[in-house]
C-alpha positions in Angstrom: 0.0 0.1 0.0 1.2 3.5 -0.8 2.0 6.0 2.1 -0.7 8.5 2.4 0.9 11.9 2.8 0.3 15.6 2.1 -2.6 17.8 2.8 -5.2 20.1 1.3 -7.7 22.6 2.6 -11.1 21.8 1.2 -14.5 23.6 1.3 -17.4 21.7 3.0 -20.6 22.5 1.1 -24.0 23.2 2.7 -24.9 19.4 2.7 -21.6 18.5 4.6 -19.9 17.1 1.6 -16.2 17.4 1.0 -14.1 16.5 -2.1 -11.4 13.9 -1.1 -8.3 14.9 -3.1 -7.6 12.5 -6.0 -4.2 11.5 -4.5 -6.0 10.1 -1.6 -8.9 8.5 -3.5 -6.5 6.7 -5.8 -5.1 4.9 -2.7 -8.3 4.6 -0.6 -10.2 2.7 -3.4 -13.8 3.0 -4.5 -15.2 2.6 -1.0 -13.7 3.5 2.3 -14.6 3.9 6.0 -15.2 7.1 7.8 -15.1 7.0 11.6 -14.2 8.9 14.8 -10.5 9.8 15.3 -8.5 10.7 18.3 -8.1 14.5 19.1 -11.6 15.1 17.5 -10.9 14.4 13.8 -12.5 12.1 11.2 -10.3 9.0 10.3 -10.5 7.6 6.9 -9.5 4.1 6.3 -9.3 2.0 3.1 -11.3 -1.2 3.4 -8.2 -3.5 3.6 -6.8 -1.4 6.5 -10.3 -1.4 8.2 -10.4 -5.2 8.0 -6.9 -5.5 9.3 -8.0 -3.3 12.3 -10.9 -5.4 12.9 -8.9 -8.5 13.0 -6.7 -6.9 15.7 -9.8 -6.6 17.8 -10.6 -10.4 17.5 -7.3 -11.0 19.4 -7.2 -11.0 23.3 -9.9 -11.0 25.8 -13.4 -9.9 24.5 -14.1 -8.0 27.8 -11.0 -6.0 28.2 -12.2 -2.6 29.3 -9.8 -0.6 27.1 -10.7 -2.7 24.1 -14.4 -2.2 24.6 -13.9 1.6 24.9 -11.8 1.8 21.7 -14.3 -0.5 19.9 -17.1 2.0 21.0 -15.1 5.1 19.8 -14.3 3.6 16.5 -17.3 1.3 15.5 -20.3 3.2 16.8 -19.9 6.0 14.2 -18.2 4.0 11.4 -19.7 4.4 8.0 -18.6 3.0 4.6 -18.7 5.6 1.9 -18.5 5.9 -2.0 -17.4 9.1 -3.5 -19.7 10.5 -6.2 -18.4 11.3 -9.7 -16.8 14.6 -8.4 -15.0 12.9 -5.6 -17.2 14.1 -3.0 -18.3 12.2 0.2 -20.9 13.2 2.7 -19.6 13.4 6.2 -22.4 12.1 8.4 -23.7 14.6 10.9 -22.5 12.7 14.0 -19.0 12.7 12.7 -19.2 16.5 11.6 -20.3 17.2 15.1 -17.5 15.0 16.7 -14.8 17.0 14.7 -16.5 20.4 14.8 -17.0 20.5 11.1 -19.7 23.1 10.1 -21.4 23.2 6.7 -19.8 25.9 4.3 -16.7 25.8 6.3 -13.2 24.6 5.4 -11.4 21.4 6.5 -7.9 20.2 6.3 -7.6 16.7 4.8 -4.2 15.2 5.5 -2.5 12.0 4.8 -1.0 10.2 7.9 1.0 7.3 6.4 -1.8 4.6 6.8 -4.9 6.7 7.0 -6.4 10.0 6.0 -7.7 12.5 8.6 -10.3 15.2 8.1 -10.1 18.1 10.5 -12.0 21.3 11.1 -9.3 23.7 9.7 -8.8 25.7 12.8 -8.5 22.6 15.0 -5.9 21.2 12.8 -3.7 24.3 13.0 -4.2 24.4 16.7 -3.0 20.8 17.1 -0.1 21.4 14.8 1.0 24.4 16.8 0.7 22.4 20.1 2.8 19.5 18.5 5.4 22.0 17.2 6.0 23.3 20.8 5.9 19.9 22.5 9.1 18.8 24.3 7.4 15.4 24.8 7.0 15.0 21.0 10.6 16.0 20.4 11.7 13.3 22.9 9.6 10.7 21.2 11.2 11.6 17.8 14.6 11.1 19.5 13.5 7.8 20.9 12.5 6.7 17.4 15.9 7.5 16.2 14.8 10.5 13.8 
């Protein structure tokens, strides 16, 4: 699978639809999954990655509390979507509310190696600023050897 990278600022229409950039659609396939993401964004997974994630949940104890919380976070709002002929997908209202995405606003759509993330534009820049000033993140990069 190709590495998903780069980003674009895209307008959200009055129906809550966004155009997924072609460079991402080419790697996500004809159908993909939208769901809640950490830090209040929307995660976008191709179907193979989504299936792989589901298989991870089949391992270990069924009633592990952390596992159940994570399953609820990811699966309760997950929806499979197909872009229209213009590359647009409708972000369900529940996910728009989760991420603070308003109709007629702008979102940042970014590639994060194995997934795409959709952010309310201001929220994305706020989290980038926070990360850029994080000593903890710098320490983590050092631990990774980068």
